C-alpha positions in Angstrom: -22.0 -173.6 -94.3 -22.4 -171.6 -97.3 -25.7 -169.5 -97.7 -27.7 -169.3 -100.9 -26.6 -165.4 -101.0 -23.0 -166.3 -100.8 -23.3 -168.9 -103.6 -25.2 -166.2 -105.8 -22.0 -163.9 -105.7 -19.8 -167.2 -106.7 -22.1 -168.0 -109.9 -21.6 -164.2 -110.9 -18.0 -164.3 -110.4 -18.0 -167.6 -112.8 -20.1 -166.2 -115.4 -18.0 -163.4 -115.8 -14.6 -165.5 -115.9 -16.1 -167.6 -118.4 -16.7 -164.5 -120.7 -20.2 -165.0 -120.8 -21.0 -161.5 -119.2 -19.2 -158.3 -119.3 -17.7 -156.1 -116.5 -20.8 -153.9 -116.6 -23.4 -156.7 -116.4 -21.5 -158.1 -113.5 -21.5 -155.3 -111.4 -25.3 -154.7 -112.1 -26.0 -158.2 -111.0 -23.6 -157.7 -107.8 -25.6 -154.7 -107.3 -29.1 -156.4 -107.3 -27.8 -159.0 -104.9 -26.7 -155.9 -102.4 -22.9 -156.5 -103.3 -22.0 -153.1 -104.7 -22.0 -149.4 -104.1 -24.9 -147.2 -105.2 -23.1 -143.9 -105.4 -22.0 -141.5 -107.9 -18.3 -140.7 -106.8 -16.6 -140.3 -103.5 -17.4 -136.6 -102.9 -21.1 -137.1 -103.6 -21.1 -140.3 -101.2 -19.3 -138.3 -98.5 -22.0 -135.4 -98.8 -25.1 -137.5 -99.3 -26.9 -139.2 -96.7 -26.4 -143.1 -96.7 -28.0 -146.4 -96.1 -25.9 -149.4 -95.6 -27.1 -152.7 -97.2 -25.5 -155.7 -95.8 -25.0 -158.9 -98.0 -22.4 -161.7 -98.1 -20.7 -160.8 -101.2 -16.7 -160.9 -101.2 -16.2 -158.1 -103.8 -18.4 -155.3 -102.5 -17.7 -151.7 -103.5 -16.2 -152.3 -106.8 -19.1 -150.8 -108.9 -22.5 -149.2 -109.5 -25.7 -150.8 -110.0 -29.2 -149.9 -111.0 -31.2 -153.1 -110.1 -32.4 -152.3 -106.6 -30.3 -148.9 -105.9 -31.0 -146.7 -108.9 -34.8 -146.7 -108.5 -34.6 -145.7 -104.6 -31.8 -143.0 -105.6 -33.8 -141.6 -108.2 -36.7 -141.0 -105.9 -34.9 -139.9 -102.8 -32.6 -137.2 -103.8 -29.6 -136.9 -101.5 -29.6 -140.4 -100.4 -27.4 -143.4 -101.5 -27.0 -147.0 -100.6 -23.6 -148.4 -99.7 -22.8 -152.1 -99.4 -21.1 -153.7 -96.4 -19.9 -157.3 -97.4 -19.0 -158.7 -94.2 -21.9 -160.9 -94.0 -25.2 -160.3 -92.0 -25.2 -163.4 -89.8 -27.7 -163.7 -86.9 -25.1 -163.6 -84.4 -23.7 -160.4 -85.7 -26.7 -158.8 -86.0 -27.6 -159.7 -82.3 -24.2 -158.5 -81.3 -24.7 -155.2 -82.8 -28.0 -154.3 -81.6 -27.3 -155.5 -78.0 -24.0 -153.6 -77.8 -26.2 -150.5 -79.0 -23.5 -149.8 -82.0 -25.8 -150.3 -85.0 -24.2 -149.4 -88.3 -26.3 -151.5 -90.5 -29.8 -150.4 -92.1 -30.9 -153.6 -94.3 -29.6 -157.1 -94.0 -29.9 -160.0 -96.6 -31.1 -162.6 -94.1 -33.6 -165.5 -93.9 -37.2 -166.2 -92.9 -35.7 -168.1 -89.9 -33.7 -165.4 -88.8 -36.4 -162.9 -89.1 -38.7 -165.0 -86.9 -35.7 -165.7 -84.4 -34.4 -162.3 -84.2 -37.5 -160.5 -84.3 -38.8 -162.6 -81.5 -35.8 -161.5 -79.4 -36.7 -157.8 -80.3 -33.7 -157.2 -82.2 -35.3 -156.3 -85.5 -37.6 -153.5 -86.7 -41.1 -154.5 -87.6 -41.7 -153.8 -91.0 -44.0 -150.8 -91.6 -46.7 -152.2 -94.2 -47.9 -148.4 -94.5 -44.7 -147.9 -96.1 -43.9 -151.2 -97.7 -46.9 -152.5 -99.8 -47.7 -156.0 -99.1 -49.4 -156.2 -102.6 -46.1 -155.9 -104.1 -45.3 -159.7 -103.2 -46.9 -162.6 -104.5 -47.9 -164.2 -101.3 -47.6 -164.0 -97.4 -44.5 -165.9 -97.0 -42.5 -163.0 -98.8 -44.0 -160.1 -96.5 -43.0 -161.0 -92.8 -43.7 -159.3 -89.4 -39.8 -158.5 -89.5 -38.9 -159.0 -92.8 -39.6 -158.9 -96.7 -38.5 -160.6 -99.7 -37.4 -159.0 -103.1 -36.3 -162.3 -104.5 -36.9 -166.1 -103.7 -35.1 -169.5 -104.3 -35.9 -173.1 -104.1 -34.4 -176.5 -103.0 -35.1 -178.8 -105.9 -34.5 -182.4 -107.0 -31.9 -182.9 -109.5 -31.1 -186.2 -111.2 -28.9 -187.9 -113.9 -31.4 -188.9 -116.5 -28.9 -191.5 -118.1 -29.4 -193.6 -115.1 -33.1 -193.7 -114.9 -35.6 -195.0 -117.5 -38.4 -193.3 -115.6 -38.0 -189.9 -114.1 -38.5 -189.4 -110.2 -41.5 -187.1 -109.6 -41.0 -186.4 -106.0 -39.3 -186.9 -102.7 -40.7 -190.5 -102.1 -38.8 -191.5 -105.5 -35.7 -189.9 -103.8 -36.0 -192.2 -101.0 -36.9 -195.5 -103.2 -33.4 -196.9 -103.8 -34.7 -200.1 -105.2 -36.5 -198.2 -108.1 -33.9 -195.5 -108.2 -30.6 -197.1 -107.3 -27.5 -194.8 -106.4 -26.1 -192.4 -104.1 -28.0 -189.5 -103.1 -26.9 -186.0 -102.2 -28.3 -183.8 -99.4 -27.2 -180.7 -97.7 -25.5 -180.5 -94.3 -28.3 -178.7 -92.9 -31.6 -179.5 -91.5 -33.7 -176.8 -93.3 -34.9 -177.8 -96.5 -33.5 -181.4 -96.1 -36.2 -182.4 -93.3 -39.0 -180.6 -95.3 -38.4 -183.2 -98.2 -38.0 -186.0 -95.9 -41.4 -185.1 -94.5 -42.9 -185.0 -98.1 -41.4 -188.3 -98.7 -43.5 -189.8 -96.0 -46.5 -188.8 -97.8 -47.9 -185.9 -95.6 -50.1 -183.5 -97.5 -47.9 -180.5 -98.7 -50.8 -178.2 -97.6 -50.3 -179.2 -94.0 -46.6 -179.9 -93.9 -45.8 -177.9 -90.7 -45.2 -178.5 -88.1 -42.5 -181.4 -89.1 -42.4 -184.4 -87.4 -38.8 -184.3 -86.2 -38.3 -187.7 -85.0 -39.9 -189.1 -88.1 -37.9 -187.1 -90.5 -34.6 -187.6 -88.8 -35.4 -191.7 -89.0 -36.2 -191.1 -92.6 -32.8 -189.5 -93.6 -31.1 -192.2 -91.3 -32.7 -194.9 -93.6 -30.6 -194.0 -96.3 -27.5 -192.8 -94.4 -25.2 -195.5 -96.0 -26.3 -193.8 -99.3 -25.8 -190.5 -98.8 -23.1 -187.6 -99.6 -23.5 -184.2 -98.1 -22.7 -180.7 -99.6 -22.2 -177.2 -97.7 -21.6 -174.7 -100.7 -23.2 -174.5 -104.2 -20.3 -175.3 -106.4 -19.8 -178.6 -104.2 -23.3 -179.7 -105.0 -22.7 -179.4 -108.4 -19.5 -181.4 -108.6 -21.0 -184.1 -106.8 -23.6 -184.6 -109.6 -21.4 -183.8 -112.3 -18.8 -186.6 -111.3 -21.3 -189.1 -110.7 -20.6 -189.4 -107.1 -24.3 -188.9 -106.6 -26.9 -189.6 -109.3 -29.9 -187.8 -107.4 -29.6 -184.8 -105.0 -31.6 -181.9 -103.4 -29.6 -178.7 -104.3 -30.5 -174.8 -105.3 -32.4 -174.4 -108.5 -29.9 -172.0 -109.6 -27.0 -174.8 -109.3 -29.7 -177.0 -111.1 -30.2 -174.5 -114.0 -26.3 -175.0 -114.4 -26.1 -178.5 -114.5 -29.0 -178.9 -116.9 -27.7 -176.4 -119.3 -24.1 -177.5 -119.4 -25.0 -181.2 -119.8 -27.4 -180.5 -122.7 -30.5 -182.0 -120.6 -28.6 -185.1 -119.0 -28.7 -183.7 -115.6 -32.5 -182.7 -115.1 -34.5 -181.2 -112.4 -38.2 -181.0 -111.1 -40.2 -178.4 -109.6 -42.5 -180.7 -108.3 -42.3 -180.6 -104.3 -39.6 -178.1 -104.4 -39.0 -176.0 -101.1 -39.8 -172.5 -102.1 -37.9 -169.8 -99.7 -38.2 -166.2 -99.7 -34.8 -163.9 -99.9 -35.8 -161.9 -96.9 -34.3 -158.6 -95.8 -34.5 -157.4 -92.1 -33.8 -154.2 -90.5 -31.7 -154.1 -87.3 -33.3 -152.4 -84.3 -31.7 -148.8 -83.9 -30.4 -148.7 -87.6 -28.8 -145.3 -88.3 -31.1 -144.7 -91.6 -34.6 -145.0 -89.5 -37.5 -144.9 -91.5 -35.6 -144.9 -95.0 -34.5 -148.4 -94.7 -38.2 -149.0 -94.8 -38.4 -147.1 -97.8 -35.6 -148.7 -99.4 -37.1 -152.0 -99.0 -40.2 -150.7 -100.4 -38.5 -149.7 -103.6 -36.8 -153.0 -103.8 -40.4 -154.9 -103.6 -42.1 -152.4 -105.9 -40.0 -152.5 -108.9 -40.6 -155.4 -110.8 -38.4 -154.9 -113.6 -35.0 -155.1 -111.6 -36.2 -158.4 -110.2 -36.6 -159.7 -113.7 -33.1 -158.6 -114.6 -31.7 -160.5 -111.4 -33.6 -163.8 -112.8 -32.0 -163.4 -116.0 -28.6 -162.7 -114.6 -28.4 -165.4 -111.7 -31.9 -167.0 -111.6 -33.3 -165.6 -108.5 -37.0 -165.8 -108.5 -38.9 -162.3 -108.7 -41.4 -161.8 -106.2 -43.4 -158.9 -107.5 -46.7 -160.1 -108.9 -46.2 -157.7 -112.0 -42.8 -159.5 -112.9 -44.4 -162.9 -114.2 -45.7 -160.9 -117.2 -42.3 -159.5 -117.9 -40.1 -162.6 -118.0 -39.1 -163.8 -121.4 -40.0 -167.1 -122.2 -36.8 -168.7 -122.2 -36.4 -167.9 -118.6 -39.8 -169.2 -117.3 -38.5 -172.8 -117.2 -35.8 -171.6 -114.5 -38.1 -169.2 -112.5 -39.0 -170.5 -109.0 -41.9 -167.9 -108.8 -43.4 -168.7 -112.5 -47.0 -169.5 -111.6 -46.8 -173.1 -112.9 -43.5 -173.8 -111.0 -44.7 -172.2 -107.7 -48.0 -174.0 -107.9 -46.4 -177.4 -107.6 -43.8 -176.3 -104.7 -44.3 -175.9 -101.0 -43.5 -172.4 -99.4 -41.1 -173.3 -96.5 -42.7 -172.2 -93.0 -40.1 -169.7 -91.7 -41.8 -169.3 -88.2 -41.6 -173.0 -87.7 -37.9 -173.1 -88.5 -37.4 -169.9 -86.5 -38.6 -171.5 -83.5 -37.0 -174.9 -83.8 -33.9 -174.6 -86.1 -30.9 -174.5 -83.4 -32.5 -177.9 -81.8 -33.3 -179.7 -84.9 -30.3 -178.7 -86.9 -28.2 -179.9 -84.1 -29.9 -183.2 -84.0 -29.6 -183.3 -87.7 -25.7 -182.9 -87.6 -25.2 -185.2 -85.0 -27.1 -188.0 -86.8 -25.3 -187.4 -90.2 -21.7 -187.3 -88.6 -22.4 -189.9 -86.0 
């Protein structure tokens, strides 16, 4: 199952291959995703003290970046930030900490994993004497065991050529009479069942806890009209080829579809499932407190977050970023105040406590 972070790297490489960005811009974007090394040269890297940031990128260690690394390095002489791109899954973090051989300092994770691993005492608590809570726009971006320098959203995308009236939310997604045709969902319960609950009319302000039995039954209602995706490029392809006329996909992929089709494929922010791009610190990390300071720097610097939005579409989380976003990018920014206002912030704590059981039931249902 491809993560949102892995899909961001794929999007960056696709833009580079199409000639839409040059190599320097590509490397800067990958650096902002944590998929590059922030060091001057090999000799400097060996001499300096180093923090290891772990991401999902497949082409780590190929360039320099200044979106996240440069502000930290400039403020902390003698330190560099290196990238390990082998993938910080919850299982790998757990194995590393329990073995007592921790080599990672800061990992691109999720709210769900931060609650799961934090509850098992496998993560350091975020020190909010160092990391400023005021540098994020809301509480879901500053958790006990993680904080988020970016955001993303699951949104409703549709083929406007098929429907005289546009859908307005997840109730329309489930209305096969008014909006006939095949639907597209992710082969993963998180995000999917949140939308199913909204389709049943539950107040977005009190969406959690989810009614698991009711939401699974809701998906089962349209099972014969569903196809499922596991990766971002695949989600695009289902819509592009007409195999599905409406779907729930990441907002970054919805943007690609809308722009390349000159507006035929549209998406709506209403009832989008807004999620934080959470970074966590494994317990016993070699860099100690400096990992907290790196995370603080990532949250505090609004300009690099806006550059990442412009490059790939990841939403900034610093409250000062909104004023820096160019007008043409506000439409595609999940944390633009007008867009965030109509979305639902996913409850990472509920998913952290329930994901394993609920996702297993969901997979059994959609594959059975």
